[in-house]
C-alpha positions in Angstrom: 86.8 97.9 107.9 86.8 98.4 104.2 87.5 101.6 102.4 83.8 102.2 101.8 83.0 101.8 105.5 86.0 104.0 106.5 85.0 106.9 104.2 81.4 106.7 105.2 82.3 106.6 108.9 84.5 109.7 108.5 82.3 111.9 106.2 78.9 110.2 106.0 76.9 108.2 103.5 76.1 111.1 101.2 79.7 112.0 100.6 80.6 108.3 100.3 78.0 108.0 97.6 79.2 111.1 95.8 83.0 110.7 95.8 83.8 107.4 97.6 85.1 105.7 94.4 87.3 108.7 93.6 88.8 108.7 97.0 89.5 105.0 96.9 91.1 105.4 93.4 93.3 108.3 94.7 94.3 106.2 97.7 95.4 103.3 95.4 97.5 105.6 93.2 99.2 107.3 96.2 99.7 104.0 97.9 101.4 102.5 94.9 103.8 105.5 94.7 104.9 104.7 98.3 104.8 100.9 98.4 108.6 100.7 97.9 109.1 102.4 101.2 106.8 100.0 103.2 108.6 97.7 105.5 107.3 95.3 108.2 107.0 96.7 111.7 109.6 95.4 114.1 108.6 91.9 115.3 106.0 91.4 112.5 107.7 88.5 110.8 108.3 86.7 114.1 104.7 87.2 115.1 103.4 85.7 111.9 105.8 82.8 112.2 104.7 82.2 115.7 101.0 82.3 114.7 101.7 79.8 111.9 103.5 77.5 114.4 100.7 77.7 117.0 97.8 77.5 114.5 95.3 79.4 116.7 91.6 78.7 116.1 91.1 82.2 114.7 93.5 84.9 113.4 92.9 87.8 111.0 95.6 89.6 109.1 95.2 92.6 106.9 97.3 92.0 103.8 96.0 94.7 101.5 95.4 94.3 97.8 97.9 92.6 95.6 98.5 94.3 92.3 
């Protein structure tokens, strides 16, 4: 679910239309302030390595935006 869908699902289409872009911008600013504290969850690296080894027919990972 993208940020536009998340905001709309929480506060409705009208609020999304009015301030959705501002909320996403604020989220990006705050996220970038904290990115240095982000670490993989326990087992995440092993999970990704195993998925790469198995090559399942379908797998989705949320990687976020690279800046």
